[in-house]
C-alpha positions as a Markdown table, in Angstrom:
| # | Residue | x | y | z |
|---|---|---|---|---|
| 1 | Met | 110.7 | 90.0 | 162.1 |
| 2 | Thr | 111.4 | 89.4 | 158.7 |
| 3 | Ala | 109.8 | 86.7 | 156.6 |
| 4 | Leu | 111.0 | 84.7 | 154.0 |
| 5 | Leu | 108.7 | 85.8 | 151.6 |
| 6 | Glu | 106.9 | 89.4 | 151.5 |
| 7 | Ile | 104.4 | 90.3 | 148.9 |
| 8 | Asp | 103.1 | 93.7 | 149.4 |
| 9 | His | 100.2 | 95.6 | 147.6 |
| 10 | Leu | 100.9 | 93.6 | 144.5 |
| 11 | Ser | 99.2 | 94.2 | 141.3 |
| 12 | Val | 99.2 | 92.5 | 137.8 |
| 13 | Asn | 97.6 | 93.1 | 134.5 |
| 14 | Tyr | 97.7 | 90.7 | 131.5 |
| 15 | Gly | 97.4 | 93.3 | 128.9 |
| 16 | Ala | 94.2 | 95.1 | 129.9 |
| 17 | Ile | 93.1 | 92.3 | 132.5 |
| 18 | Gln | 94.1 | 92.8 | 136.0 |
| 19 | Ala | 94.7 | 89.5 | 136.9 |
| 20 | Val | 96.3 | 89.8 | 140.5 |
| 21 | Arg | 94.9 | 93.3 | 142.6 |
| 22 | Asp | 96.5 | 94.9 | 146.0 |
| 23 | Leu | 97.4 | 91.4 | 147.2 |
| 24 | Ser | 99.6 | 90.9 | 150.4 |
| 25 | Leu | 100.7 | 87.9 | 151.7 |
| 26 | Arg | 103.9 | 86.8 | 153.9 |
| 27 | Val | 105.8 | 83.3 | 153.9 |
| 28 | Glu | 107.9 | 82.3 | 156.9 |
| 29 | Glu | 111.1 | 80.3 | 156.8 |
| 30 | Gly | 109.8 | 76.6 | 157.4 |
| 31 | Glu | 106.4 | 77.1 | 156.6 |
| 32 | Val | 104.3 | 75.5 | 153.9 |
| 33 | Val | 101.6 | 78.4 | 152.5 |
| 34 | Thr | 99.0 | 77.2 | 150.6 |
| 35 | Leu | 97.0 | 79.6 | 147.8 |
| 36 | Ile | 93.6 | 78.3 | 146.9 |
| 37 | Gly | 90.7 | 79.8 | 144.6 |
| 38 | Ala | 88.6 | 79.2 | 141.7 |
| 39 | Asn | 90.3 | 79.3 | 138.3 |
| 40 | Gly | 91.1 | 82.4 | 137.0 |
| 41 | Ala | 91.6 | 83.8 | 140.9 |
| 42 | Gly | 95.1 | 84.7 | 140.4 |
| 43 | Lys | 96.8 | 81.7 | 142.1 |
| 44 | Thr | 99.5 | 81.0 | 139.1 |
| 45 | Thr | 99.9 | 84.7 | 138.5 |
| 46 | Thr | 101.3 | 85.6 | 141.9 |
| 47 | Leu | 103.7 | 82.5 | 141.6 |
| 48 | Arg | 105.0 | 83.8 | 138.4 |
| 49 | Ala | 105.5 | 87.5 | 139.5 |
| 50 | Val | 107.5 | 85.9 | 142.5 |
| 51 | Ser | 109.9 | 84.1 | 140.0 |
| 52 | Arg | 109.9 | 87.3 | 138.0 |
| 53 | Leu | 108.0 | 85.6 | 134.9 |
| 54 | Leu | 105.5 | 88.4 | 135.2 |
| 55 | Arg | 106.4 | 92.1 | 136.3 |
| 56 | Pro | 104.3 | 93.7 | 138.6 |
| 57 | Arg | 102.2 | 96.9 | 137.9 |
| 58 | Glu | 102.2 | 98.2 | 141.2 |
| 59 | Gly | 103.7 | 96.6 | 144.7 |
| 60 | Ser | 107.0 | 95.0 | 145.7 |
| 61 | Val | 108.3 | 91.3 | 146.2 |
| 62 | Arg | 110.9 | 90.9 | 148.8 |
| 63 | Phe | 112.8 | 87.9 | 149.7 |
| 64 | Ala | 115.0 | 87.2 | 152.6 |
| 65 | Gly | 115.1 | 90.9 | 153.2 |
| 66 | Arg | 115.7 | 91.9 | 149.8 |
| 67 | Asp | 113.8 | 93.8 | 147.0 |
| 68 | Val | 113.4 | 91.5 | 143.9 |
| 69 | Thr | 110.7 | 93.5 | 142.5 |
| 70 | Arg | 112.8 | 94.3 | 139.4 |
| 71 | Ala | 115.1 | 91.0 | 139.4 |
| 72 | Ala | 115.9 | 89.5 | 136.7 |
| 73 | Pro | 114.6 | 85.5 | 136.7 |
| 74 | Asp | 117.6 | 84.2 | 136.9 |
| 75 | Glu | 118.9 | 86.3 | 139.5 |
| 76 | Val | 115.6 | 85.4 | 141.5 |
| 77 | Val | 116.9 | 81.8 | 141.2 |
| 78 | Arg | 120.6 | 82.4 | 142.6 |
| 79 | Leu | 119.2 | 84.4 | 145.5 |
| 80 | Gly | 117.3 | 80.9 | 146.1 |
| 81 | Ile | 113.8 | 80.9 | 144.5 |
| 82 | Ala | 112.9 | 77.9 | 142.2 |
| 83 | Gln | 109.3 | 77.1 | 140.6 |
| 84 | Ser | 107.6 | 73.6 | 139.7 |
| 85 | Pro | 105.3 | 75.3 | 136.8 |
| 86 | Glu | 101.8 | 74.3 | 136.1 |
| 87 | Gly | 101.9 | 71.1 | 133.4 |
| 88 | Arg | 105.3 | 70.4 | 134.9 |
| 89 | Gln | 106.7 | 71.8 | 131.4 |
| 90 | Val | 109.6 | 69.3 | 131.3 |
| 91 | Leu | 112.2 | 69.3 | 128.3 |
| 92 | Ala | 110.1 | 66.2 | 126.8 |
| 93 | Arg | 112.9 | 65.4 | 124.3 |
| 94 | Gln | 115.5 | 65.4 | 127.1 |
| 95 | Ser | 116.6 | 62.7 | 129.4 |
| 96 | Val | 115.7 | 62.8 | 132.8 |
| 97 | Glu | 119.5 | 63.4 | 133.6 |
| 98 | Asp | 119.5 | 66.6 | 131.1 |
| 99 | Asn | 116.5 | 68.2 | 132.8 |
| 100 | Leu | 118.4 | 67.6 | 136.2 |
| 101 | Glu | 121.5 | 69.1 | 134.9 |
| 102 | Leu | 119.6 | 72.1 | 133.6 |
| 103 | Gly | 118.1 | 72.9 | 136.9 |
| 104 | Ala | 121.3 | 73.7 | 138.2 |
| 105 | Tyr | 122.0 | 75.9 | 135.2 |
| 106 | Val | 122.9 | 79.3 | 137.5 |
| 107 | Arg | 125.1 | 76.4 | 139.9 |
| 108 | Gly | 129.0 | 76.3 | 138.8 |
| 109 | Asp | 129.8 | 73.3 | 141.4 |
| 110 | Arg | 130.1 | 70.9 | 138.6 |
| 111 | Ala | 131.2 | 67.9 | 141.6 |
| 112 | Gly | 128.2 | 69.0 | 143.8 |
| 113 | Val | 125.6 | 69.1 | 141.3 |
| 114 | Gln | 126.5 | 65.7 | 140.4 |
| 115 | Asp | 126.2 | 64.7 | 144.1 |
| 116 | Asp | 122.8 | 66.5 | 144.1 |
| 117 | Ile | 121.8 | 64.4 | 141.0 |
| 118 | Arg | 122.7 | 61.2 | 143.1 |
| 119 | Arg | 120.8 | 62.3 | 146.0 |
| 120 | Met | 117.2 | 63.4 | 143.5 |
| 121 | Tyr | 117.9 | 59.6 | 142.2 |
| 122 | Glu | 117.7 | 58.7 | 146.1 |
| 123 | Arg | 114.7 | 60.6 | 147.0 |
| 124 | Phe | 113.0 | 59.8 | 143.7 |
| 125 | Pro | 114.1 | 56.4 | 142.9 |
| 126 | Arg | 111.7 | 56.1 | 139.7 |
| 127 | Leu | 113.5 | 58.7 | 138.4 |
| 128 | Gly | 117.1 | 56.6 | 138.9 |
| 129 | Glu | 115.8 | 54.2 | 136.9 |
| 130 | Arg | 114.9 | 56.1 | 134.3 |
| 131 | Arg | 118.0 | 58.5 | 134.4 |
| 132 | His | 118.6 | 57.9 | 130.5 |
| 133 | Gln | 114.8 | 57.8 | 129.2 |
| 134 | Leu | 113.5 | 60.5 | 127.5 |
| 135 | Ala | 111.5 | 62.7 | 129.9 |
| 136 | Gly | 108.6 | 62.9 | 127.5 |
| 137 | Thr | 108.1 | 59.4 | 127.7 |
| 138 | Leu | 107.7 | 59.3 | 131.6 |
| 139 | Ser | 104.2 | 59.1 | 133.2 |
| 140 | Gly | 102.5 | 62.0 | 134.6 |
| 141 | Gly | 103.3 | 61.4 | 138.2 |
| 142 | Glu | 107.1 | 60.7 | 136.9 |
| 143 | Gln | 106.8 | 64.1 | 134.9 |
| 144 | Gln | 105.5 | 65.8 | 138.2 |
| 145 | Met | 108.4 | 64.1 | 140.5 |
| 146 | Leu | 110.8 | 65.2 | 137.8 |
| 147 | Ala | 109.8 | 68.7 | 137.7 |
| 148 | Ile | 109.9 | 69.2 | 141.4 |
| 149 | Ala | 113.5 | 67.2 | 141.6 |
| 150 | Arg | 114.7 | 69.8 | 138.5 |
| 151 | Ala | 113.6 | 73.0 | 140.8 |
| 152 | Leu | 115.3 | 71.2 | 143.9 |
| 153 | Met | 118.7 | 71.3 | 141.9 |
| 154 | Ser | 119.0 | 75.1 | 142.4 |
| 155 | Arg | 119.4 | 74.4 | 146.3 |
| 156 | Pro | 116.3 | 76.9 | 146.8 |
| 157 | Lys | 115.3 | 78.4 | 149.9 |
| 158 | Leu | 111.8 | 78.8 | 149.0 |
| 159 | Leu | 110.1 | 76.2 | 146.4 |
| 160 | Leu | 107.1 | 77.6 | 144.6 |
| 161 | Leu | 104.9 | 74.5 | 143.4 |
| 162 | Asp | 101.7 | 75.3 | 140.6 |
| 163 | Glu | 99.4 | 72.5 | 140.8 |
| 164 | Pro | 101.5 | 69.5 | 141.5 |
| 165 | Ser | 98.5 | 67.1 | 141.6 |
| 166 | Leu | 96.9 | 68.3 | 138.2 |
| 167 | Gly | 95.9 | 65.5 | 136.0 |
| 168 | Leu | 97.2 | 62.6 | 138.1 |
| 169 | Ala | 95.9 | 59.7 | 139.6 |
| 170 | Pro | 94.3 | 59.8 | 143.3 |
| 171 | Ile | 97.2 | 57.6 | 144.8 |
| 172 | Ile | 100.0 | 59.8 | 142.9 |
| 173 | Val | 98.7 | 62.7 | 144.5 |
| 174 | Leu | 99.0 | 61.3 | 147.6 |
| 175 | Glu | 102.8 | 60.1 | 147.0 |
| 176 | Ile | 103.3 | 63.8 | 145.7 |
| 177 | Phe | 101.8 | 65.3 | 148.8 |
| 178 | Asn | 104.1 | 62.8 | 150.8 |
| 179 | Ile | 106.8 | 64.3 | 149.0 |
| 180 | Ile | 105.8 | 67.8 | 149.7 |
| 181 | Arg | 105.5 | 67.1 | 153.6 |
| 182 | Glu | 108.9 | 65.2 | 153.5 |
| 183 | Leu | 111.0 | 68.2 | 151.7 |
| 184 | Asn | 109.4 | 70.6 | 154.4 |
| 185 | Glu | 110.4 | 68.5 | 157.0 |
| 186 | Gln | 113.7 | 68.6 | 155.8 |
| 187 | Gly | 114.1 | 72.4 | 155.9 |
| 188 | Val | 112.2 | 73.5 | 152.3 |
| 189 | Thr | 109.8 | 76.3 | 152.3 |
| 190 | Ile | 106.9 | 76.0 | 150.3 |
| 191 | Leu | 104.4 | 78.2 | 148.7 |
| 192 | Leu | 101.6 | 76.0 | 147.1 |
| 193 | Val | 99.2 | 76.3 | 144.6 |
| 194 | Glu | 97.1 | 73.4 | 144.5 |
| 195 | Gln | 93.2 | 72.5 | 143.0 |
| 196 | Asn | 92.8 | 70.0 | 145.6 |
| 197 | Ala | 92.1 | 72.9 | 148.7 |
| 198 | Lys | 91.4 | 70.0 | 151.0 |
| 199 | Leu | 94.4 | 67.9 | 150.7 |
| 200 | Ala | 96.5 | 71.4 | 150.3 |
| 201 | Met | 95.2 | 73.0 | 153.3 |
| 202 | Asn | 95.7 | 69.8 | 155.3 |
| 203 | Ser | 99.2 | 69.5 | 154.1 |
| 204 | Ser | 100.0 | 73.4 | 155.1 |
| 205 | His | 100.7 | 75.6 | 157.6 |
| 206 | Arg | 98.7 | 78.8 | 156.6 |
| 207 | Thr | 96.4 | 79.5 | 153.8 |
| 208 | Tyr | 95.6 | 82.4 | 151.5 |
| 209 | Val | 92.2 | 82.5 | 149.7 |
| 210 | Leu | 92.0 | 84.1 | 146.6 |
| 211 | Glu | 89.1 | 85.7 | 144.5 |
| 212 | Ala | 89.3 | 87.9 | 141.6 |
| 213 | Gly | 93.1 | 88.7 | 142.1 |
| 214 | Gln | 92.4 | 89.2 | 145.9 |
| 215 | Val | 92.7 | 87.9 | 149.1 |
| 216 | Thr | 89.4 | 86.9 | 150.6 |
| 217 | Phe | 90.4 | 84.8 | 154.0 |
| 218 | Ser | 93.7 | 84.0 | 155.5 |
| 219 | Gly | 94.5 | 82.2 | 158.6 |
| 220 | Ala | 95.8 | 79.0 | 159.9 |
| 221 | Ser | 94.8 | 76.0 | 157.6 |
| 222 | Ala | 93.6 | 73.9 | 160.3 |
| 223 | Glu | 90.8 | 76.3 | 161.0 |
| 224 | Leu | 90.0 | 77.6 | 157.6 |
| 225 | Val | 89.5 | 73.9 | 156.5 |
| 226 | Ser | 86.4 | 73.9 | 158.8 |
| 227 | Asp | 85.6 | 77.6 | 158.3 |
| 228 | Glu | 82.0 | 77.7 | 156.9 |
| 229 | Arg | 82.8 | 80.3 | 154.1 |
| 230 | Val | 85.4 | 78.6 | 152.9 |
| 231 | Leu | 83.8 | 75.1 | 153.1 |
| 232 | Lys | 80.8 | 76.4 | 151.0 |
| 233 | Ala | 82.9 | 78.4 | 148.5 |
| 234 | Tyr | 86.0 | 75.9 | 148.0 |
| 235 | Leu | 85.6 | 72.6 | 149.4 |
| 236 | Gly | 81.9 | 71.5 | 148.3 |
| 237 | Gly | 80.9 | 71.7 | 151.7 |
């Protein structure tokens, strides 16, 4: 059976530094899969290689059975991959609504885009209340909601989430993860990079543990969350 996302023997360099080495993973349709590991383990690099913001040195990335290793970033978005980046990276001097419209830049169905914006306001009521507000004036949690909503505007089959809890208060983190679970229940497949390893594992089906750009452990999240090796290395056990 073909996975929605298949990464095989991926290696990515930043100049002379090898950030990811011989990494392989799969994401099945309908799953939430999480990547955990220390800073510098290669998690964000992996996401950026999938979304084609970085060019792999070796290996391949296949999406829905199609080789996208050398595809242009906008082509990858058209095929159904969208990324909510680390640090949110909303367009601070544009309104909430402008940010959402820009998330749909690959689409030509104007009426459908407007319908989806209305749906985003229903899903994220605070964004609806602030639709004309400059994105840079939103709180951190609201900016994270906007980053996720903007990514959803391209109607992705696969959503890449990079550190969605970064810098947020615990109560907002729980709200964001409730949103992640709801999106998955509604059919969105998610590849998640998250510093809060325990929360990520409790919110996902499977986990890959990265160390120095390589997968060191992988398996069902419910099993790995109680694995002694993972507990000691990443969960403070």
